[in-house]
TITORMAR-499519 format. One line per 10 residues: number of its first residue (from 1); their letters; for each residue x negated, y negated, z negated of N, C-alpha, C. Coordinates in steps of 0.05 Angstrom, whole numbers. Atoms other than C-alpha are relative to their C-alpha. Example, Ala and Ser with C-alpha at 12.3 -4.5 7.8 and 13.67 -1.06 7.14 Angstrom:
2
1	AS	-18:24:0:-246:90:-156:-18:-24:0  16:24:1:-273:21:-143:15:-22:-14;
REM end
This chain:
119
1	XXXXXXXXXX	0:7:28:-1204:793:-1155:18:19:-15  -15:-18:17:-1179:839:-1210:24:-14:-12  -23:11:14:-1113:830:-1246:-8:-16:-24  10:14:24:-1150:811:-1309:-13:-26:7  14:25:-8:-1192:759:-1273:21:-20:9  -22:18:-8:-1129:730:-1241:14:-12:-24  -14:10:24:-1094:725:-1308:-18:-19:-16  18:18:14:-1155:693:-1340:-3:-26:15  2:25:-16:-1161:643:-1283:25:-17:-4  -25:14:5:-1087:625:-1292:0:-12:-28;
11	XXXXXXXXXX	1:10:28:-1097:618:-1367:-18:-24:-2  18:22:1:-1156:572:-1357:12:-25:14  -13:22:-14:-1117:530:-1307:21:-13:-18  -20:11:19:-1061:522:-1358:-13:-16:-22  15:14:21:-1111:502:-1412:-10:-27:10  11:25:-12:-1141:450:-1365:22:-21:3  -22:18:-1:-1072:419:-1355:4:-13:-27  -3:10:27:-1064:413:-1430:-23:-18:-8  24:16:6:-1135:386:-1436:1:-28:12  -3:26:-14:-1118:330:-1387:17:-19:-16;
21	XXXXXXXXXX	-16:17:17:-1066:305:-1436:-18:-14:-20  19:10:20:-1120:298:-1489:-20:23:-4  21:-21:3:-1186:336:-1496:3:15:-26  -3:-13:26:-1166:353:-1567:30:6:-6  -28:-5:3:-1092:367:-1555:5:26:-16  -4:-25:16:-1071:417:-1610:19:20:12  -17:-22:-10:-1041:484:-1593:29:-3:-10  -27:3:11:-982:470:-1639:16:-21:16  -13:20:-16:-966:408:-1598:10:12:27  -7:-13:-25:-967:450:-1534:24:19:-3;
31	XXXXXXXXXX	-22:-18:6:-921:501:-1565:26:-15:-3  -24:17:3:-871:447:-1586:9:-11:27  -7:11:-26:-874:415:-1517:13:21:17  -12:-21:-16:-860:482:-1484:28:7:-10  -27:-6:11:-800:496:-1530:20:-22:7  -18:22:-8:-771:427:-1516:6:2:30  -4:-2:-29:-780:438:-1441:20:23:6  -18:-23:-4:-743:505:-1447:29:-7:-6  -27:6:10:-683:474:-1482:3:-29:-8  -2:29:6:-678:399:-1475:26:-6:-15;
41	XXXXXXXXXX	-23:6:16:-631:370:-1526:0:14:-27  1:-14:26:-651:416:-1583:-7:-20:-22  5:18:23:-657:386:-1652:-27:6:-13  24:-5:15:-717:380:-1697:2:26:-16  -4:-24:16:-688:435:-1741:-2:25:18  2:-22:-19:-679:481:-1681:-29:5:9  28:-2:-8:-751:467:-1659:-16:13:-23  13:-11:23:-775:483:-1729:5:31:-2  -7:-29:1:-738:550:-1729:-13:16:23  11:-14:-23:-763:569:-1659:-30:3:-2;
51	XXXXXXXXXX	29:-1:2:-835:554:-1674:-11:13:-25  8:-11:26:-837:579:-1745:-17:-20:-16  16:21:14:-869:513:-1767:19:-15:-19  -16:15:18:-844:473:-1826:12:-25:13  -13:23:-11:-795:417:-1810:-18:-25:-1  17:23:3:-844:365:-1836:-22:0:21  21:-2:-20:-898:390:-1789:11:-6:28  -13:4:-26:-851:392:-1729:7:-30:3  -7:28:-2:-828:321:-1745:-25:-17:6  25:14:-6:-900:296:-1745:-10:5:28;
61	XXXXXXXXXX	8:-7:-27:-916:333:-1681:18:-14:21  -18:13:-18:-854:306:-1646:-6:-30:1  7:28:1:-874:236:-1669:-24:-5:18  23:4:-17:-941:244:-1635:6:5:29  -8:-6:-27:-910:275:-1573:18:-22:12  -17:21:-9:-862:216:-1569:-15:-27:-1  13:27:1:-880:144:-1586:-8:-9:-28  6:7:28:-895:147:-1661:-23:15:-12  23:-14:11:-963:178:-1670:-12:-15:-23  11:13:24:-993:164:-1738:-27:-12:5;
71	XXXXXXXXXX	27:9:-6:-1064:158:-1713:-5:4:30  5:-3:-29:-1083:145:-1641:23:-9:17  -21:8:-19:-1043:131:-1579:20:23:3  -21:-21:-4:-976:168:-1574:-1:11:28  2:-14:-26:-970:218:-1517:22:-7:19  -23:8:-17:-902:194:-1490:9:23:18  -9:-24:-15:-882:265:-1469:28:8:-7  -27:-7:10:-818:270:-1510:15:-25:-9  -17:22:9:-760:223:-1523:18:11:-22  -17:-7:23:-724:227:-1590:24:-18:0;
81	XXXXXXXXXX	-25:15:0:-651:206:-1589:17:8:-24  -18:-6:21:-604:200:-1648:28:5:12  -26:-7:-10:-537:233:-1634:21:-18:-13  -19:19:12:-483:180:-1643:21:13:-18  -21:-13:16:-432:230:-1670:-11:12:-26  14:-12:23:-483:260:-1719:-25:-15:-5  23:19:3:-529:204:-1741:-25:13:-11  24:-13:11:-575:253:-1777:-14:18:20  11:-19:-20:-586:296:-1716:-16:-15:22  17:12:-21:-643:279:-1668:-3:20:22;
91	XXXXXXXXXX	4:-17:-23:-644:308:-1598:-26:-6:14  26:2:-12:-709:321:-1562:2:6:30  0:-4:-29:-718:313:-1487:-27:-9:11  25:8:-13:-777:306:-1440:2:-27:12  1:25:-15:-797:238:-1414:-9:7:29  11:-6:-27:-816:231:-1340:-28:11:-1  27:-11:3:-888:242:-1361:0:29:-9  -3:-27:10:-868:304:-1399:9:19:22  -9:-16:-23:-831:330:-1338:-22:5:20  23:-3:-19:-893:318:-1295:-19:21:-10;
101	XXXXXXXXXX	19:-20:11:-937:359:-1342:12:28:3  -13:-27:-2:-887:417:-1344:2:9:29  -1:-7:-29:-880:414:-1268:-27:12:9  26:-10:-7:-955:425:-1261:-4:28:-12  2:-26:13:-952:483:-1310:16:21:15  -17:-18:-15:-894:514:-1272:-11:6:27  13:-4:-26:-931:505:-1207:-22:21:-2  22:-19:5:-992:542:-1234:12:28:-4  -12:-26:5:-948:598:-1260:14:12:24  -14:-10:-23:-909:604:-1196:-19:12:20;
111	XXXXXXXXX	21:-11:-18:-974:620:-1160:-10:28:-9  7:-26:11:-982:682:-1204:25:17:-1  -23:-18:0:-936:741:-1197:9:4:-28  -10:-2:27:-890:743:-1258:-5:27:-13  4:-27:13:-898:818:-1269:-28:3:-11  27:-2:10:-971:806:-1283:-4:-17:-25  3:17:24:-960:755:-1338:12:15:-24  -10:-12:24:-952:782:-1408:-2:-20:-23  0:18:22:-934:743:-1470:-18:10:-22;
REM end
């Protein structure tokens, strides 16, 4: 199998993991989930800056990823905690279900040589 075919196969495997969460899981949600997994405890503002998305959009996405989805069943992948010392700051962490999803993603990526993956 060629390098391109291997990369495409890995890409499709990753998309299928996301698709199992919800067949219509938005890419922006996946990006936010990945950023939270990279740095658990980051704030909504930090997530907004890292993704380049407006704070209002990130807040809505985090609501859906946690337990406060406006329409439909929430995904329960992220836990939002208010920092006691800074009542206005909300920290974002993965739930056990979120950790399970990221573990599957990491397993798929570990089967592909890192030097072949390009952002």
